[in-house]
C-alpha positions as CSV (number, residue, x, y, z in Angstrom):
1,M,-9.6,17.8,-21.4
2,N,-10.8,14.3,-21.2
3,N,-14.2,15.2,-22.6
4,D,-12.6,16.8,-25.6
5,N,-10.6,13.7,-26.3
6,K,-13.8,11.5,-26.1
7,R,-15.6,13.9,-28.5
8,E,-12.7,13.7,-30.9
9,R,-12.7,9.8,-30.8
10,R,-16.4,9.7,-31.4
11,A,-16.1,12.0,-34.4
12,K,-13.4,9.8,-35.9
13,N,-15.6,6.7,-35.5
14,G,-18.5,8.5,-37.2
15,T,-20.7,8.9,-34.2
16,S,-22.0,12.0,-32.4
17,E,-23.5,12.9,-29.1
18,G,-27.2,12.3,-28.6
19,S,-29.6,9.5,-28.0
20,P,-28.5,6.0,-29.0
21,A,-31.2,5.9,-31.7
22,E,-29.6,8.9,-33.3
23,Q,-26.1,7.5,-33.1
24,T,-26.4,5.4,-36.3
25,N,-23.5,3.8,-38.1
26,P,-23.9,3.9,-41.9
27,K,-22.3,0.5,-42.2
28,N,-24.7,-1.0,-39.7
29,T,-27.6,0.6,-41.6
30,E,-26.4,-1.0,-44.9
31,R,-26.0,-4.4,-43.2
32,G,-29.6,-4.1,-41.8
33,D,-31.0,-3.2,-45.2
34,A,-29.2,-6.2,-46.8
35,R,-30.6,-8.6,-44.1
36,R,-34.2,-7.3,-44.8
37,V,-33.7,-7.7,-48.5
38,R,-32.5,-11.3,-48.0
39,R,-35.5,-12.1,-45.7
40,T,-37.9,-10.7,-48.3
41,A,-36.2,-12.7,-51.1
42,N,-36.4,-15.8,-49.0
43,Q,-40.1,-15.3,-48.3
44,N,-40.8,-14.8,-52.0
45,E,-38.8,-17.9,-52.9
46,K,-40.8,-19.9,-50.3
47,T,-44.1,-18.6,-51.7
48,D,-43.1,-19.5,-55.3
49,G,-41.9,-22.9,-54.1
50,D,-45.3,-23.6,-52.4
51,E,-47.2,-22.6,-55.6
52,A,-44.9,-24.8,-57.7
53,T,-45.5,-27.7,-55.2
54,D,-49.3,-27.2,-55.5
55,A,-49.2,-27.1,-59.3
56,S,-47.1,-30.3,-59.3
57,E,-49.5,-32.0,-56.9
58,V,-52.5,-31.1,-59.2
59,R,-50.7,-32.5,-62.2
60,R,-49.8,-35.7,-60.3
61,L,-53.5,-36.2,-59.2
62,K,-54.7,-35.6,-62.8
63,A,-52.2,-38.1,-64.1
64,E,-53.3,-40.6,-61.5
65,N,-57.0,-40.2,-62.4
66,E,-56.2,-40.7,-66.0
67,R,-54.3,-43.8,-65.2
68,L,-57.1,-45.2,-63.1
69,R,-59.6,-44.5,-65.8
70,E,-57.5,-46.2,-68.4
71,Q,-56.9,-49.2,-66.1
72,Y,-60.6,-49.6,-65.5
73,A,-61.3,-49.4,-69.3
74,Q,-58.5,-51.8,-70.0
75,S,-59.9,-54.3,-67.5
76,R,-63.3,-54.2,-69.2
77,R,-61.8,-54.6,-72.6
78,S,-59.7,-57.5,-71.3
79,R,-62.9,-59.2,-70.0
80,H,-64.6,-58.9,-73.3
81,R,-61.6,-60.2,-75.2
82,R,-61.2,-63.1,-72.9
83,T,-64.9,-63.9,-73.7
84,A,-64.1,-63.6,-77.4
85,L,-61.1,-66.0,-77.0
86,G,-63.3,-68.5,-75.1
87,L,-65.9,-68.4,-77.8
88,A,-63.2,-69.0,-80.5
89,V,-61.8,-71.9,-78.5
90,V,-65.3,-73.5,-78.3
91,G,-65.8,-73.0,-82.0
92,L,-62.4,-74.5,-82.9
93,I,-63.0,-77.5,-80.6
94,A,-66.4,-78.1,-82.1
95,G,-65.0,-77.9,-85.6
96,G,-62.2,-80.4,-84.7
97,I,-64.6,-82.9,-83.3
98,A,-66.9,-82.4,-86.3
99,A,-64.0,-83.4,-88.6
100,L,-63.2,-86.5,-86.5
101,V,-66.8,-87.7,-85.8
102,P,-68.9,-87.6,-89.0
103,S,-72.0,-88.9,-87.3
104,V,-72.4,-85.6,-85.4
105,R,-70.9,-83.3,-88.0
106,G,-74.0,-81.2,-88.7
107,P,-74.7,-79.9,-85.2
108,L,-71.0,-79.4,-84.4
109,V,-70.4,-77.4,-87.6
110,A,-73.2,-75.1,-86.6
111,V,-71.7,-74.7,-83.1
112,A,-68.3,-74.1,-84.5
113,A,-69.6,-71.4,-86.9
114,T,-71.6,-69.7,-84.2
115,G,-68.7,-69.7,-81.7
116,I,-66.2,-68.2,-84.2
117,F,-68.8,-65.6,-85.5
118,A,-69.6,-64.6,-81.9
119,S,-65.9,-64.4,-81.1
120,V,-65.2,-62.0,-83.9
121,L,-68.2,-59.8,-83.0
122,T,-67.3,-59.7,-79.3
123,W,-63.6,-58.8,-80.1
124,Y,-64.3,-56.0,-82.5
125,L,-67.4,-54.6,-81.0
126,T,-66.0,-54.2,-77.5
127,P,-66.9,-50.7,-76.3
128,E,-64.1,-48.2,-75.8
129,R,-65.8,-46.1,-73.2
130,F,-67.6,-47.2,-70.1
131,V,-69.8,-45.0,-67.9
132,P,-70.6,-46.6,-64.5
133,A,-74.2,-46.7,-63.5
134,D,-73.6,-44.5,-60.4
135,V,-72.2,-41.8,-62.6
136,G,-75.3,-41.8,-64.8
137,E,-77.5,-41.7,-61.7
138,A,-75.4,-38.8,-60.3
139,V,-76.1,-36.9,-63.6
140,V,-79.8,-37.8,-63.9
141,S,-80.9,-37.3,-60.3
142,P,-80.3,-33.5,-60.0
143,L,-82.2,-32.9,-63.3
144,L,-85.2,-34.9,-62.0
145,T,-85.1,-33.1,-58.7
146,N,-85.1,-29.7,-60.4
147,E,-88.2,-30.7,-62.5
148,R,-90.0,-32.0,-59.5
149,A,-89.1,-28.7,-57.6
150,V,-90.6,-26.6,-60.4
151,V,-93.8,-28.7,-60.4
152,D,-94.1,-28.4,-56.6
153,Q,-93.3,-24.7,-56.6
154,L,-96.1,-24.0,-59.1
155,N,-98.5,-26.2,-57.1
156,L,-99.3,-28.4,-60.1
157,S,-101.1,-31.8,-60.1
158,D,-99.5,-35.2,-60.1
159,R,-101.0,-35.9,-63.6
160,R,-98.3,-36.6,-66.2
161,T,-99.5,-36.8,-69.8
162,Y,-97.1,-37.6,-72.6
163,V,-98.1,-36.2,-75.9
164,R,-96.7,-35.6,-79.4
165,T,-96.2,-32.1,-80.8
166,E,-94.7,-30.7,-83.9
167,D,-91.4,-30.2,-82.0
168,G,-91.4,-33.8,-80.6
169,P,-92.9,-35.4,-77.5
170,R,-93.7,-33.5,-74.4
171,V,-94.7,-34.4,-70.9
172,Y,-97.5,-32.1,-69.8
173,V,-98.3,-31.4,-66.2
174,P,-101.4,-29.3,-65.7
175,R,-102.6,-27.4,-62.6
176,T,-105.5,-29.7,-62.2
177,P,-105.7,-33.4,-63.2
178,V,-107.5,-32.9,-66.5
179,E,-107.8,-35.8,-68.9
180,G,-105.5,-35.6,-71.9
181,V,-104.5,-32.2,-73.4
182,P,-107.4,-29.8,-73.8
183,S,-107.8,-28.1,-77.2
184,G,-106.2,-24.7,-77.5
185,V,-103.4,-25.5,-75.0
186,D,-100.0,-24.6,-76.5
187,L,-97.1,-27.0,-75.4
188,D,-94.3,-25.2,-77.3
189,G,-92.6,-23.7,-74.2
190,P,-91.7,-25.1,-70.8
191,F,-94.4,-23.0,-69.1
192,V,-98.0,-23.5,-70.4
193,V,-100.3,-20.5,-70.0
194,S,-103.9,-20.7,-71.2
195,D,-107.1,-18.8,-70.8
196,D,-108.3,-21.5,-68.3
197,A,-106.0,-21.4,-65.3
198,T,-106.8,-25.0,-64.5
199,T,-105.1,-26.2,-67.7
200,S,-102.0,-24.0,-67.2
201,G,-98.8,-25.8,-66.2
202,V,-95.5,-27.0,-67.6
203,A,-94.5,-29.0,-70.7
204,F,-91.0,-30.5,-70.6
205,V,-89.1,-32.4,-73.2
206,P,-89.3,-36.0,-71.8
207,S,-86.0,-37.6,-70.5
208,G,-86.8,-40.7,-72.6
209,A,-87.2,-38.9,-75.9
210,E,-83.7,-39.4,-77.1
211,L,-83.7,-43.0,-75.9
212,Y,-86.8,-43.7,-78.0
213,R,-85.3,-42.0,-81.0
214,E,-82.2,-44.2,-80.8
215,F,-84.4,-47.3,-80.4
216,D,-86.6,-46.3,-83.4
217,E,-83.5,-45.8,-85.6
218,S,-81.9,-49.1,-84.7
219,D,-84.9,-51.4,-84.1
220,P,-88.1,-49.9,-85.5
221,L,-91.5,-51.4,-84.6
222,D,-92.6,-51.9,-88.2
223,G,-95.2,-54.7,-88.5
224,D,-96.3,-54.6,-84.9
225,D,-99.8,-53.2,-84.7
226,E,-101.2,-54.6,-81.4
227,P,-100.6,-52.9,-78.1
228,E,-99.3,-56.2,-76.6
229,A,-96.6,-56.6,-79.2
230,V,-95.6,-52.9,-79.1
231,V,-95.3,-52.8,-75.3
232,A,-93.4,-56.1,-75.3
233,R,-90.9,-54.8,-77.8
234,L,-90.4,-51.6,-75.8
235,C,-89.8,-53.6,-72.6
236,E,-87.4,-55.9,-74.4
237,A,-85.4,-52.9,-75.6
238,L,-85.4,-51.4,-72.0
239,V,-83.8,-54.6,-70.6
240,E,-81.7,-56.0,-73.5
241,T,-80.7,-52.9,-75.5
242,F,-80.3,-50.1,-72.9
243,E,-80.0,-52.3,-69.8
244,L,-82.0,-49.9,-67.7
245,A,-83.7,-52.7,-65.8
246,R,-83.0,-56.3,-64.8
247,S,-86.5,-57.4,-66.0
248,A,-89.7,-55.8,-67.2
249,E,-93.0,-57.7,-67.4
250,S,-96.0,-56.1,-69.1
251,T,-99.7,-56.7,-69.2
252,V,-102.2,-54.9,-71.5
253,E,-105.9,-54.6,-70.9
254,A,-108.2,-53.2,-73.5
255,T,-111.8,-52.1,-72.5
256,D,-114.5,-50.0,-74.1
257,D,-113.2,-47.0,-72.2
258,G,-109.6,-47.4,-73.4
259,T,-106.3,-49.3,-72.9
260,H,-104.5,-49.9,-69.6
261,V,-100.9,-51.0,-69.6
262,T,-99.0,-52.2,-66.5
263,V,-95.2,-52.8,-66.5
264,E,-93.5,-54.3,-63.5
265,L,-89.8,-53.5,-63.2
266,S,-87.1,-55.0,-61.1
267,D,-83.8,-53.3,-60.3
268,P,-84.3,-50.2,-62.5
269,A,-81.2,-48.0,-63.2
270,F,-80.8,-44.4,-62.1
271,G,-82.6,-44.8,-58.8
272,S,-86.4,-45.2,-58.4
273,S,-88.4,-45.2,-61.6
274,A,-91.2,-43.7,-59.6
275,D,-89.5,-40.3,-59.8
276,F,-90.9,-37.5,-62.0
277,D,-90.2,-38.3,-65.7
278,H,-87.7,-40.9,-64.8
279,P,-85.9,-42.1,-68.0
280,V,-87.2,-45.7,-67.7
281,N,-90.8,-44.5,-67.3
282,S,-90.4,-41.8,-69.9
283,F,-89.0,-44.1,-72.5
284,L,-92.0,-46.4,-72.3
285,A,-94.5,-43.5,-72.3
286,V,-92.8,-41.8,-75.3
287,G,-92.8,-45.0,-77.2
288,I,-96.5,-45.6,-76.6
289,T,-97.6,-42.1,-77.4
290,T,-95.5,-42.0,-80.5
291,E,-96.5,-45.5,-81.8
292,F,-100.3,-45.0,-81.2
293,G,-100.5,-41.2,-81.6
294,T,-102.5,-40.6,-78.5
295,A,-102.0,-38.7,-75.2
296,V,-100.8,-41.2,-72.6
297,T,-101.3,-40.7,-68.9
298,A,-98.4,-42.2,-66.9
299,D,-98.2,-43.2,-63.2
300,A,-95.7,-45.0,-61.1
301,S,-95.5,-46.6,-57.7
302,R,-92.9,-48.5,-55.7
303,L,-93.6,-51.7,-53.9
304,D,-92.2,-52.7,-50.5
305,D,-89.8,-55.3,-52.1
306,G,-88.2,-52.6,-54.3
307,R,-90.0,-53.4,-57.5
308,V,-91.6,-50.5,-59.5
309,V,-95.0,-50.7,-61.1
310,L,-95.6,-48.3,-64.1
311,T,-99.1,-47.8,-65.5
312,Y,-100.1,-46.1,-68.8
313,R,-103.6,-45.2,-69.8
314,W,-105.2,-43.8,-72.9
315,P,-108.8,-43.5,-74.0
316,A,-110.3,-45.6,-76.8
317,G,-110.5,-43.9,-80.2
318,Q,-108.4,-40.8,-79.2
319,V,-105.9,-40.1,-81.9
320,E,-104.0,-36.9,-82.1
321,A,-103.6,-34.8,-85.3
322,D,-100.3,-35.8,-87.0
323,G,-98.2,-33.1,-85.5
324,G,-95.0,-35.1,-85.4
325,S,-92.4,-35.5,-88.1
326,G,-93.0,-38.9,-89.5
327,E,-93.5,-40.7,-86.2
328,S,-95.5,-43.9,-86.2
329,V,-99.3,-43.8,-85.5
330,R,-100.6,-47.3,-85.1
331,N,-104.3,-47.1,-84.4
332,R,-105.5,-44.9,-87.3
């Protein structure tokens, strides 16, 4: 009788005999499902929140980088403009003194005009974009490393010959150190394949080709026919125009066998100028081969005190056919 009463109570409560796992209350099941749904929703919300935080952090870092760049550019512009204001003040003071002291009016008027003119140029010609030297070096260094790796992998010589072609200047590196560029060798592509395996190699567009083109457009060498004058102008552009070296001193020796140029550099930009086809070395080599229309052999060495010595050689009387597009040829 007691067992019947227990079974009746369990039936009223929605349970039945059996194992505890089988005795499931529907309300308890619904509550468990709801808790699992809430946990899943909370996990999804947490994941979405992490992604939103990451995106917000990226945007914040980008904004901070832009702010730092603008702050750096602004500091450089402020420095130039302070220089412009200083020149203007000097010019105005000189003009005022010239008005008060007639005995020295002539020189002071010249100083006043120079100061004001330089002030205007400095103010309005301030560059808007600055690229630090270490950024340029980070860009150039891998390219030079790749070219050097190609030369080493092909087991080519250390002879670098700069030459003009119909498509512009090229730096030719043969398998063996041949003099100049042998006839019949095609330098159109980066890989040079000829019937004579010793003259096969590579021919790259020099890294200084665009530098020389910009120099020739802004400050052409018209009127300079002597090697000493041409090399001096190229070195001046290297230091004063492009600021790729702190100083560059050149010497030119002409003999019956040919011409030998030596350029001594201090503090060159973009690392050591003794690297393969370094922009500093390349600019001078391209300038010489273009101006004199001859194949130029270039070498570089680094001294113990950090200075770099560049040497360029070309034989006497060797003039290439005019394969360029209007480039200068001085020794015809």
